[in-house]
Structures are given as structure tokens and as C-alpha cells.
RODO-2510 file (C-alpha; in nm, 4 decimals, decimal comma):
residues 379
     n   res          X          Y          Z
     1     m    -4,0918    -0,0199    -3,2457
     2     s    -4,1133     0,1564    -2,8975
     3     r    -3,8799     0,3765    -2,7649
     4     l    -3,7721     0,1117    -2,5023
     5     s    -3,7495    -0,1574    -2,7749
     6     a    -3,5060     0,0905    -2,9559
     7     a    -3,2952     0,1526    -2,6586
     8     e    -3,2577    -0,2041    -2,5779
     9     h    -3,1410    -0,3166    -2,9366
    10     l    -2,9214    -0,0091    -3,0094
    11     a    -2,6643    -0,1151    -3,2650
    12     f    -2,2880    -0,0112    -3,2328
    13     g    -2,3336     0,2693    -3,4841
    14     d    -2,6242     0,3974    -3,2868
    15     k    -2,4284     0,4003    -2,9677
    16     l    -2,1506     0,5871    -3,1395
    17     r    -2,4009     0,8436    -3,2548
    18     l    -2,5604     0,8734    -2,9131
    19     l    -2,2295     0,9095    -2,7588
    20     n    -2,1586     1,2324    -2,5637
    21     w    -1,8601     1,3284    -2,7721
    22     g    -1,8417     1,6779    -2,5982
    23     l    -1,7843     1,5180    -2,2707
    24     v    -1,5129     1,2858    -2,4359
    25     m    -1,3425     1,5836    -2,5840
    26     i    -1,3121     1,7348    -2,2343
    27     i    -1,1803     1,4248    -2,0658
    28     v    -0,9109     1,4064    -2,3455
    29     v    -0,8037     1,7637    -2,2951
    30     i    -0,7724     1,7526    -1,9334
    31     g    -0,5766     1,4185    -1,9549
    32     l    -0,3310     1,5854    -2,1928
    33     i    -0,2920     1,8722    -1,9746
    34     g    -0,1996     1,6267    -1,7078
    35     v     0,0765     1,4646    -1,9238
    36     g     0,2197     1,8075    -2,0393
    37     l     0,2437     1,9283    -1,6732
    38     l     0,4267     1,5984    -1,5715
    39     y     0,6569     1,6421    -1,8771
    40     s     0,7310     1,9955    -1,7273
    41     a     0,7503     1,8754    -1,3635
    42     g     0,9957     1,6020    -1,4944
    43     g     1,2510     1,8707    -1,6153
    44     k     1,0928     1,8697    -1,9586
    45     s     1,1577     1,5114    -1,9895
    46     w     0,9089     1,2138    -2,0793
    47     q     1,0699     1,0245    -1,7697
    48     p     0,9812     0,9438    -1,4974
    49     w     0,6309     1,0652    -1,5065
    50     a     0,5099     1,1760    -1,8539
    51     e     0,5465     0,8822    -2,0543
    52     p     0,3989     0,6397    -1,8244
    53     q     0,1138     0,8678    -1,7524
    54     l     0,0330     0,8899    -2,1284
    55     s     0,0226     0,5033    -2,1601
    56     r    -0,1837     0,4800    -1,8739
    57     f    -0,4197     0,7601    -1,9892
    58     g    -0,4330     0,5892    -2,3704
    59     a    -0,5241     0,2595    -2,2096
    60     g    -0,7676     0,4025    -1,9678
    61     l    -0,9467     0,5752    -2,2637
    62     v    -1,0005     0,2359    -2,4372
    63     v    -1,1498     0,0959    -2,1030
    64     m    -1,3797     0,4035    -2,0764
    65     m    -1,5194     0,3652    -2,4325
    66     i    -1,5733    -0,0200    -2,3614
    67     v    -1,7503     0,0732    -2,0363
    68     a    -1,9638     0,3473    -2,2393
    69     f    -2,1115     0,0762    -2,4592
    70     i    -2,2148    -0,1734    -2,1928
    71     d    -2,5978    -0,1631    -2,1113
    72     i    -2,6780     0,0019    -1,7868
    73     r    -2,8715    -0,2932    -1,6737
    74     f    -2,5464    -0,5004    -1,6713
    75     w    -2,4027    -0,2685    -1,4054
    76     l    -2,7143    -0,3141    -1,2027
    77     r    -2,6901    -0,6805    -1,2034
    78     v    -2,3233    -0,6862    -1,1063
    79     a    -2,3234    -0,4061    -0,8555
    80     y    -2,3325    -0,6130    -0,5449
    81     p    -2,0815    -0,8747    -0,6557
    82     l    -1,8478    -0,5879    -0,7553
    83     y    -1,8850    -0,4324    -0,4170
    84     g    -1,8249    -0,7538    -0,2433
    85     i    -1,4789    -0,8070    -0,4492
    86     m    -1,3687    -0,4757    -0,3659
    87     l    -1,4608    -0,5017     0,0048
    88     f    -1,2515    -0,8557     0,0023
    89     l    -0,9572    -0,6834    -0,1568
    90     l    -0,9709    -0,4155     0,1132
    91     v    -0,9463    -0,6800     0,3728
    92     v    -0,6553    -0,8306     0,1637
    93     v    -0,4863    -0,4935     0,1824
    94     e    -0,5132    -0,4897     0,5720
    95     v    -0,3659    -0,8545     0,5975
    96     m    -0,1026    -0,8486     0,3358
    97     g    -0,0926    -0,5082     0,1742
    98     h     0,2136    -0,3319    -0,0034
    99     i     0,3405    -0,0695     0,2286
   100     v     0,4892     0,2727     0,0785
   101     m     0,5932     0,5568     0,2866
   102     g     0,4505     0,3768     0,6085
   103     a     0,0869     0,3621     0,4410
   104     q    -0,0480     0,0039     0,3772
   105     r    -0,2940     0,0848     0,0873
   106     w    -0,1904    -0,1353    -0,2133
   107     i    -0,1762    -0,4915    -0,3506
   108     n     0,1348    -0,5935    -0,5373
   109     f     0,0456    -0,8403    -0,8006
   110     g     0,4019    -0,8155    -0,9425
   111     f     0,3261    -0,6907    -1,2797
   112     f     0,1091    -0,3908    -1,1348
   113     v     0,0194    -0,2450    -0,8110
   114     l    -0,3654    -0,1977    -0,7196
   115     q    -0,5070     0,0393    -0,4705
   116     p    -0,8747    -0,1116    -0,3888
   117     s    -0,9730     0,1928    -0,2168
   118     e    -0,9803     0,3785    -0,5290
   119     l    -1,1921     0,1147    -0,7187
   120     m    -1,4228     0,1009    -0,4051
   121     k    -1,5309     0,4472    -0,4863
   122     i    -1,7023     0,3068    -0,8125
   123     a    -1,8357    -0,0030    -0,6369
   124     l    -1,9795     0,1638    -0,3520
   125     v    -2,1744     0,4116    -0,5930
   126     l    -2,3184     0,1158    -0,7996
   127     a    -2,4186    -0,0827    -0,4647
   128     l    -2,5820     0,2085    -0,3175
   129     a    -2,7564     0,3050    -0,6451
   130     k    -2,9008    -0,0473    -0,6678
   131     y    -3,0089    -0,0553    -0,3109
   132     f    -3,1872     0,2656    -0,3412
   133     h    -3,3331     0,1957    -0,6901
   134     g    -3,5204    -0,1072    -0,5283
   135     l    -3,6879     0,0927    -0,2765
   136     s    -4,0076     0,2640    -0,3011
   137     p    -4,0473     0,6386    -0,1873
   138     e    -4,2083     0,5383     0,1313
   139     d    -3,9327     0,2777     0,2233
   140     t    -3,6478     0,5183     0,1562
   141     g    -3,7835     0,7455     0,4355
   142     h    -3,7939     0,4265     0,6825
   143     p    -3,5001     0,4455     0,9410
   144     l    -3,4649     0,0710     0,9369
   145     k    -3,4340     0,0624     0,5698
   146     l    -3,1286     0,2816     0,6036
   147     a    -2,9368     0,0328     0,8152
   148     a    -2,8186    -0,1676     0,5085
   149     p    -2,6780     0,1267     0,2987
   150     a    -2,5283     0,2756     0,6268
   151     a    -2,3562    -0,0654     0,6846
   152     m    -2,2361    -0,0559     0,2979
   153     v    -2,0715     0,2626     0,3741
   154     l    -1,9170     0,2083     0,7135
   155     a    -1,7666    -0,1243     0,6166
   156     p    -1,5130     0,0064     0,3518
   157     v    -1,4806     0,3482     0,5406
   158     g    -1,3503     0,1560     0,8344
   159     l    -1,0984    -0,0575     0,6381
   160     v    -0,9713     0,2520     0,4461
   161     l    -0,9032     0,4405     0,7728
   162     l    -0,6961     0,1392     0,9057
   163     q    -0,4745     0,1598     0,6097
   164     p    -0,4590     0,4823     0,7051
   165     n    -0,6031     0,7150     0,4418
   166     l    -0,8153     0,9693     0,5858
   167     g    -0,8689     1,1465     0,2595
   168     t    -1,0432     0,8642     0,0568
   169     a    -1,2498     0,7742     0,3656
   170     m    -1,3892     1,1284     0,3924
   171     l    -1,4562     1,1191     0,0129
   172     l    -1,6408     0,7757     0,0319
   173     v    -1,8554     0,9265     0,3324
   174     v    -1,9395     1,2643     0,1579
   175     a    -2,0138     1,1125    -0,1815
   176     s    -2,2479     0,8522     0,0029
   177     t    -2,4268     1,1148     0,1923
   178     i    -2,4963     1,3024    -0,1462
   179     m    -2,6344     0,9791    -0,2701
   180     f    -2,8446     0,9078     0,0348
   181     f    -2,9795     1,2774    -0,0286
   182     v    -3,0695     1,2375    -0,3824
   183     a    -3,2238     0,9058    -0,3153
   184     g    -3,4991     1,0998    -0,0898
   185     v    -3,3374     1,0748     0,2740
   186     r    -3,4785     1,3635     0,4674
   187     w    -3,2265     1,6243     0,5774
   188     w    -3,3101     1,5926     0,9586
   189     k    -3,1726     1,2473     0,9510
   190     f    -2,8362     1,3979     0,8522
   191     a    -2,8643     1,6471     1,1125
   192     i    -2,8794     1,3708     1,3541
   193     v    -2,5736     1,1938     1,2111
   194     i    -2,3740     1,5214     1,2106
   195     a    -2,4643     1,5897     1,5759
   196     i    -2,3547     1,2160     1,6866
   197     a    -2,0224     1,2958     1,4721
   198     a    -1,9640     1,6055     1,6532
   199     a    -2,0038     1,4527     1,9833
   200     v    -1,7413     1,1783     1,9152
   201     l    -1,4818     1,4266     1,7617
   202     p    -1,2762     1,4475     2,0850
   203     i    -1,2704     1,0741     2,0818
   204     a    -1,1746     1,0456     1,7282
   205     w    -0,8778     1,3016     1,7665
   206     h    -0,6983     1,0784     2,0055
   207     h    -0,7312     0,7844     1,7445
   208     l    -0,5694     0,9920     1,4631
   209     h    -0,2199     0,8855     1,3803
   210     d     0,0583     1,1479     1,4571
   211     y     0,0970     1,2700     1,1162
   212     q    -0,2776     1,3321     1,0716
   213     r    -0,2855     1,5638     1,3799
   214     a     0,0300     1,7042     1,2526
   215     r    -0,1370     1,8084     0,9342
   216     l    -0,4422     1,9573     1,1060
   217     m    -0,2215     2,1668     1,3154
   218     t    -0,0280     2,2775     1,0593
   219     f    -0,3609     2,3958     0,8710
   220     l    -0,4314     2,6211     1,1566
   221     n    -0,0904     2,7756     1,1876
   222     p     0,1424     2,6607     0,8685
   223     g     0,4172     2,9062     0,9761
   224     a     0,4713     2,7239     1,3351
   225     d     0,7004     2,4704     1,1660
   226     p     0,8110     2,6043     0,8256
   227     l     1,0844     2,3564     0,7678
   228     g     0,8810     2,0650     0,8831
   229     a     0,5060     1,9941     0,8838
   230     g     0,4285     2,3326     0,7302
   231     y     0,6718     2,3270     0,4499
   232     n     0,4656     2,1640     0,1913
   233     i     0,1752     2,4206     0,2049
   234     l     0,4264     2,7042     0,2502
   235     q     0,5914     2,6273    -0,0733
   236     s     0,2733     2,5662    -0,2507
   237     k     0,1480     2,9157    -0,1505
   238     i     0,4709     3,0844    -0,2577
   239     a     0,4530     2,8992    -0,6144
   240     l     0,0805     2,9934    -0,6400
   241     g     0,1654     3,3673    -0,5817
   242     s     0,4630     3,3645    -0,7966
   243     g     0,2728     3,2628    -1,1014
   244     g     0,0751     3,5889    -1,1163
   245     l    -0,1913     3,6337    -1,4005
   246     f    -0,0156     3,4518    -1,6798
   247     g     0,2640     3,2617    -1,5029
   248     k     0,6502     3,2131    -1,5723
   249     g     0,6014     2,9976    -1,8670
   250     f     0,6057     2,6290    -1,9457
   251     g     0,8943     2,4785    -1,7725
   252     h     1,0130     2,7814    -1,6101
   253     g     0,8502     2,7367    -1,2796
   254     t     1,1300     2,8077    -0,9974
   255     q     0,9511     2,6463    -0,7070
   256     s     0,8733     2,3178    -0,9082
   257     q     1,2004     2,3217    -1,1320
   258     l     1,4081     2,3930    -0,8338
   259     q     1,2801     2,1068    -0,6222
   260     f     1,1262     2,3285    -0,3609
   261     l     0,7646     2,1923    -0,4323
   262     p     0,7269     1,8595    -0,2740
   263     e     0,4977     1,5784    -0,4550
   264     k     0,4717     1,8144    -0,7630
   265     h     0,3696     1,5036    -0,9651
   266     t     0,0891     1,4181    -0,7623
   267     d    -0,0978     1,6079    -0,4874
   268     f     0,0394     1,9375    -0,5845
   269     i     0,0309     1,9239    -0,9476
   270     f    -0,2245     2,2223    -0,9626
   271     v     0,0334     2,4227    -0,8203
   272     v     0,2873     2,3610    -1,1121
   273     l     0,0069     2,4690    -1,3503
   274     a    -0,0671     2,7946    -1,1586
   275     e     0,3171     2,8754    -1,1407
   276     e     0,3662     2,8293    -1,5121
   277     f     0,0538     2,9502    -1,6481
   278     g    -0,0781     3,1849    -1,3774
   279     m    -0,4385     3,2502    -1,2628
   280     a    -0,5392     3,2171    -1,6248
   281     g    -0,4094     2,8586    -1,6903
   282     a    -0,5688     2,7592    -1,3520
   283     l    -0,9052     2,9029    -1,4313
   284     f    -0,8940     2,7266    -1,7693
   285     l    -0,8541     2,4067    -1,6123
   286     l    -1,1231     2,4681    -1,3554
   287     l    -1,3598     2,5696    -1,6410
   288     l    -1,2946     2,2194    -1,8080
   289     y    -1,3743     2,0459    -1,4628
   290     f    -1,6762     2,2887    -1,4622
   291     l    -1,7867     2,1818    -1,7897
   292     l    -1,7337     1,8013    -1,7217
   293     l    -1,9354     1,8336    -1,4002
   294     g    -2,2273     2,0144    -1,5930
   295     y    -2,2183     1,7222    -1,8326
   296     g    -2,2428     1,4704    -1,5607
   297     f    -2,5263     1,6383    -1,3710
   298     m    -2,7214     1,6759    -1,7103
   299     i    -2,6859     1,3104    -1,7659
   300     a    -2,8148     1,2437    -1,4376
   301     l    -3,1145     1,4585    -1,4976
   302     s    -3,1812     1,2979    -1,8287
   303     s    -3,1793     0,9545    -1,7249
   304     r    -3,5099     0,7726    -1,7212
   305     n    -3,4264     0,5120    -1,4510
   306     q    -3,3610     0,5672    -1,0948
   307     f    -3,0397     0,3426    -1,0936
   308     g    -2,8586     0,5415    -1,3856
   309     r    -2,9811     0,8687    -1,2298
   310     l    -2,8343     0,7725    -0,8959
   311     v    -2,4871     0,6401    -1,0472
   312     a    -2,4557     0,9529    -1,2420
   313     f    -2,5172     1,1789    -0,9493
   314     g    -2,2771     0,9705    -0,7397
   315     l    -1,9943     0,9633    -0,9759
   316     t    -2,0275     1,3223    -1,0653
   317     s    -2,0512     1,4180    -0,6873
   318     s    -1,7391     1,2158    -0,6164
   319     f    -1,5566     1,3830    -0,9190
   320     f    -1,6448     1,7370    -0,7758
   321     l    -1,4921     1,6245    -0,4527
   322     y    -1,1744     1,5359    -0,6007
   323     v    -1,1284     1,8690    -0,7647
   324     f    -1,2637     2,0645    -0,4593
   325     v    -1,0533     1,8880    -0,1947
   326     n    -0,7014     1,8997    -0,4264
   327     v    -0,7532     2,2535    -0,4942
   328     a    -0,8596     2,3679    -0,1536
   329     m    -0,5829     2,1425    -0,0163
   330     v    -0,2932     2,3068    -0,2116
   331     t    -0,4307     2,6656    -0,1491
   332     g    -0,4245     2,6052     0,2375
   333     t    -0,8112     2,6313     0,2643
   334     i    -0,8394     2,2900     0,4065
   335     p    -0,5731     2,0455     0,5572
   336     v    -0,3490     1,8504     0,3168
   337     v    -0,5226     1,4903     0,2865
   338     g    -0,3426     1,3295    -0,0159
   339     i    -0,6269     1,3556    -0,2708
   340     p    -0,5036     1,3854    -0,6471
   341     l    -0,6286     1,6132    -0,9033
   342     p    -0,8542     1,3932    -1,1286
   343     l    -0,6857     1,3057    -1,4730
   344     v    -0,4037     1,5373    -1,4174
   345     s    -0,2029     1,4086    -1,1047
   346     y     0,0338     1,1066    -1,1666
   347     g    -0,1147     0,7705    -1,0781
   348     g    -0,2413     0,4333    -1,1987
   349     t    -0,5465     0,3190    -1,0174
   350     a    -0,6616     0,6651    -0,9633
   351     m    -0,6539     0,7289    -1,3197
   352     l    -0,8271     0,4064    -1,4195
   353     t    -1,0911     0,4590    -1,1610
   354     l    -1,1762     0,8144    -1,2887
   355     l    -1,2018     0,6831    -1,6439
   356     i    -1,4018     0,3869    -1,5474
   357     g    -1,6392     0,6369    -1,3817
   358     c    -1,6275     0,8688    -1,6996
   359     g    -1,7449     0,5585    -1,9008
   360     l    -2,0305     0,4952    -1,6703
   361     l    -2,1562     0,8290    -1,7109
   362     l    -2,1291     0,8116    -2,0992
   363     g    -2,3092     0,4659    -2,0914
   364     i    -2,5933     0,6144    -1,8847
   365     s    -2,6166     0,8817    -2,1460
   366     v    -2,6180     0,6428    -2,4397
   367     h    -2,8886     0,4334    -2,2677
   368     r    -3,0774     0,7169    -2,0863
   369     e    -3,4188     0,5958    -2,2562
   370     v    -3,3930     0,2711    -2,0683
   371     r    -3,6727     0,2287    -1,8066
   372     i    -3,6189    -0,0214    -1,5110
   373     s    -3,8533    -0,1327    -1,2552
   374     r    -3,7632    -0,1357    -0,8813
   375     t    -3,7217    -0,5222    -0,9427
   376     g    -3,4414    -0,4628    -1,1952
   377     i    -3,6662    -0,5847    -1,5052
   378     s    -3,7281    -0,3363    -1,8090
   379     d    -4,0744    -0,1760    -1,7884
***
């Protein structure tokens, strides 16, 4: 039996053997760290955050393992339909979305609330990977061939900006740009786009919402309004500094336990870790993320088909952006844009999206020997 035939007819036991258990273990450890931090942030109580997060994480792990065993060619076939469904749901959000704290980003189904912009991160990666997989190297460099994938990116980005959700829109753009580059688009084309974007920045500034402009101004001078727009980031920096090298101990972070730290269960959960476990704890979590990213990029490089390679690069890059933006945000390096810390921050759709992405990475690793022609047929 050829190597391809073996990959096409893998038994369940073979898939278990080929599964990247090192990556699975890292994902489990990161998720449990998140549950522990939410337990502490809730006053050493399983409610209101730790118990729901543990249940969601457990269910998400089951979904991740199911996705991991699905043949990569299935995702190639359904990439465009999935993208279309997510785009439709973004339109539904705009028409009749659920509003929370002034933002219209969710669809309330009664028994659960869905944030389509999170799932679009997966769908967009799959759709772009399918499109570029079907192009020859010569076609990839042709400007007219880039119109369709550019439209694929701009459509959801425009809808997400209307919600408004600047942070997610930025992640969609940057992750897509990385995929364009990996697919073979020349760097000078990006330079042209960057120049155009810089030219329209003054116009974009006037179209930002008041709170978005306030966040940018606060980033430049957080001390200008310490009890208003600058409160969050100033309290974050106080907590980060007070943690020292080894922290104040589990459940003993003063800024988080005394309710000085806002959004401690979502955007600023990394600060809870740094205050209670110090720089050592923060670096340990960052090391786990570094290992996860390393696994992701190795999976991308080991894939024998362009679709799997692009999906793995896109998902791993998106995961990196999650980590980078959240940590940079809470340390005051960039403006606050509301991006959760992956697998750690409290959340439902974001958790599910990240675990589906991890499942896809695992599946690409399991089926890395599969070769697929540009027409989508196995070679």
C-alpha cells in the first residue's frame, strides 16, 4: 500500500497513534490554568466564572478531538459554505443582534449566545486557504487574482467594524495578510496597501466611535484621565508591578481581589496571573504559548498539501496575534482593544473557536501525508 493510500485509509487506532499528544497536553494545561485563575478572580469560588469555564472547556476538548480525526479534505470541500454561513450570521448580527454594553456582536438563540465574528476567524482561514490552494504560483502573483480573496477579507471586516469591534477586525486583517504572504504574494503589493491605508488614516479617525478615540488617546497619555478612560490600564500596571518576581500568592492579589482591576475575568486575566504568581508565573504561561505556537508552525511545515499548510499557518498566526495583542494591551504597549487571552479568558464562543482551531491543527498533523492537487483531488 502506498503512503497516500495509508493516509486515506487510516483506522481510528492509527489516528490516535499519529495524534500530536504533546500539543494536546499543552492545550489542556493552558485551559486548566485559565480555570484556576477564574476561580481565584471569583474570590476562590467556582461561581460565577470558574465552573462555567470548566464545563465549556471540557465540551470544547471533545469538539477539538472530533475535529482532529476528520480528514483534511472534508474541510477543503466545506470551506466556502462555512464562510458563507458565517458571513450570513454577521449580517444577522447587524440586523437583529443581541446588544451588550452598547456593542451589537451576538446572536441570542435563547439557550446560548453566539458571537459569529469569532467563528469567522476560522471560516476565513479555511476559505482563503482553499482559494490559494487552487492557484498556481504564477496566478498567485497576478493582481487580478487577488481581487476575490481581498473581497473575502473586506466583507467580514466591514461587518465586524459596524458592530463595532475594532480588535477582531484588526485580527482578521493581520491574520489574512500573513496568509497572503505565505501563499506567495510579493511584499511590494503589501507596501502599496499600507501606503493607501496610511493615506486614509485621517478619514478613518473621524469615523471611529468616541470610545475608540478615547482608547487611543488614553494609550498615548493614560495619566490624563486616571479615574476615567485611563483607569483600566493604570490599575493593570499597578497590579503587574506589585506581583514582583514570584507574586503575592494564589487568591491574594490585592488589585484583583479588592475589585480595583476591571474586566479581570476577560481582557485582564493575564494581570491576575502576574499579580498572584509574579513574573515567574507570567513567563511560564508565555512559555506554554510559545510551545503551542512552535507545534503549530511545525505542523504547517510538515503538511504535504498546500491547503493544510496554509490553514495551519493561518490558525497559528491568529493564535499568536491573540496572545501578543492581549499581553501588549494589558501592559500598556498598545491601546486596549478587547482581545481575550486564548484558552484562559472567560468566554464561550472564543473558547470554542480556539479549540476548533486546535482541532484543525491536530487534524492536519494526523493527515499530513495526504497530497491534494489544485483541483481538490488527491494526487
